C-alpha positions, 0 to 999 in steps of 0.5 A: 500500500502506498502512503501519501505525504502532502507537502515537502517541507521539513515535516513532510520530507522527514515523514516520507523518509521514515516511511520509505526506510521502513519499506513502504512506498511513498507518494510525496506531493509538492505544489512547488514549482508549479505553485509558489507562495510569497515566502518561497524562493526555491523549487527545492524541498525543506526550504527554510522560509525564515532565516533563523537557524535551527537554534541551540545545539547544547543538551541543556537547551531543550531544542538541543536535546530534541535535535540529539534525539532525532539524530539518534533516531536517524533523522534525514533533516538532522543528517542534512543539517550536519552536512551543510552546517555553518558556524554559529557558536552554540547553535546549529545553523546551516547554509540554507540553499545547500541544506534544501538542495541536499534534502531534495537530492536525498528524497528524489533518489530514494527508491521508495519515494515517488515525487508528484509535483501538483497541488492537493486540494482535498483530504485524501483517503488514508493512509496519508500524512498532511504536512502542508505547513503554516502557508497551506494553500487556500484550497487545501486549508478550506478542505481541511476545515471541511474535513474537521467540520470547520471547527479545527482552525486557528491562526497566528502571525509569524514574521521573518527578519531582514538580510544584509550583505557582509561587505556593507557592515561597518566593522569599525562599529562592530566586532566578532564574538559569540555570547559568553565566548562559547564556540568560535566567534560566530556573530557580528555584534553591533553596539549601541549606546544609550542615546542611540538605543533610545532614538532607535526605539522611538523611531521603531515604535512609530514606523509605518507598518505594512498592511497585513489583513487582520493583524493585531498585536495580540495574535503575534506568536510570542516566540517570533514577535516583530521587533516593532511590537516588542519596542511598543511594549516598553523602553527596555523590552528589546534590551532584555530580548534580542538586543541584550548585551549580556555575555558580550564586551566591546573590544574598544571599551572592554565593557558591556555595551548598553545594547547589542544587535547581533548578526548571524551568517545566513550562508556558507560563504558568509556573504549575507547576514541575518539580523537576529530577532528582527522579525518585522512587518514594517514597510520596506522603506521604513525598515531601511530607514530605521534599521540603518540607525544602528551604527554598524548598519548605517550603510547596510545593503538589504538583500531581503527585507522582513516579511509577515505571514499569517500562519494557520494551525489546528486546534490539535488537542480536540482533533489529534492523538499523541502521534499527530493522527486524527482521533477518529481515523489514525490513517489520516495524520498531520505534521509540522507547524499546522499541528501547533508545534513551532519551529523547524526542529519541532516540525521535523520531530512531528513528521518523524513521529507521525511516520513511525506510528503510521508505519507501525500500524500499517505493518501490524506492529506495536506503535512505539511508546515515546513517553513524556520523558523524551522531547519527541514524546512530550511534544506529541503529548502537548499538542494532544492534551485535551486539558489545554484551554487556550491552545497556542503554538509551542516550541519544545521546552523543558516544562513540557517534559516530565520532571526529575524525581530528585531535586537538582538546584542548578538549572544547567545540571538539572537540564543535563540530567533530564537530557541524559534520562531522555537519551537513554530511553531513545537509545533503548527504542532504537535498539528495539528497532523503532 
């Protein structure tokens, strides 16, 4: 029996790979390049629409644990990320173009995967995994709404940050350093004194925003908040957020600056840099005007401005089980950000778990138990928790993972202990042949 996977983003590609590696035939449907969204720029699969990295890679960080779990489970996305990795201190960042190209090559060359380049506009009969992402086409979005009786959707707004060229950054006003000197110096740090910062915040608060239908501050996902929304929340909000100077020192003064804008490389050639935490939906000329107030960016060349997207997701606790499958029909599953997991790594984990569970059901095997002690399992249990009253998209974090039985005061040590417990469970599952 052939399994359909709809959507070749990170979740869909991971799902297709896991199904195919378990001996199942897969038809992977992707509407690109015949139909593109405003956020897509390439015909390759697993395109990183937002220029954020795959985030922290240390085990005391929950997303670092999730990545290590996926590595040990044979994740395609993690394999390709490691192969196209660029330096970013304690984070996992990739050459976006190289990453997508490699995922595409792996998928297209797998003997059990057949790629179908067409838009799907209805929910197919199972077995199927729908992973059409936060930018699901209108037709498919309507079809999913109809499938669930028009009660299953919510939405929020997600914002991407601008990119600048490396040679346009004024390094007289900037320096290379990773926070707390972790790893190699992988970030360009752009200092601002109090006067510069205050003027910047004032202009940011009053800058003209692009028209986004239905946009309200209350609908912004907290983990991807536009920088102008943060500025409106208080004078020092940015200094405790993306512009925090903690762990950095200006080599000119030897002291911690008043505020710091960090730039992270966006490609392997280090020719393009991302303004870390500067997701925005300001008008393009306003982005140029206001962001050029940052001293190191006064002559910056913007190769892409920030954009704002409406993301759609399911009311998953009412609709899906812990394996991302329809509670009424386990042969119809969903994966990716549309389920309410937030982030590239979390989307990958949902695609992995949905595929592993479906493969087991189709092959009359017991569905593996990923418990709440693991990050993969905790995410699935979060999105399917019927006790959640106000369901919102969630990045992986230690608060959704089962706590330790013993008390450990130091946070880093506690998190490492949680991670070690989780990885022991994952290793046992892998040994058992998940």
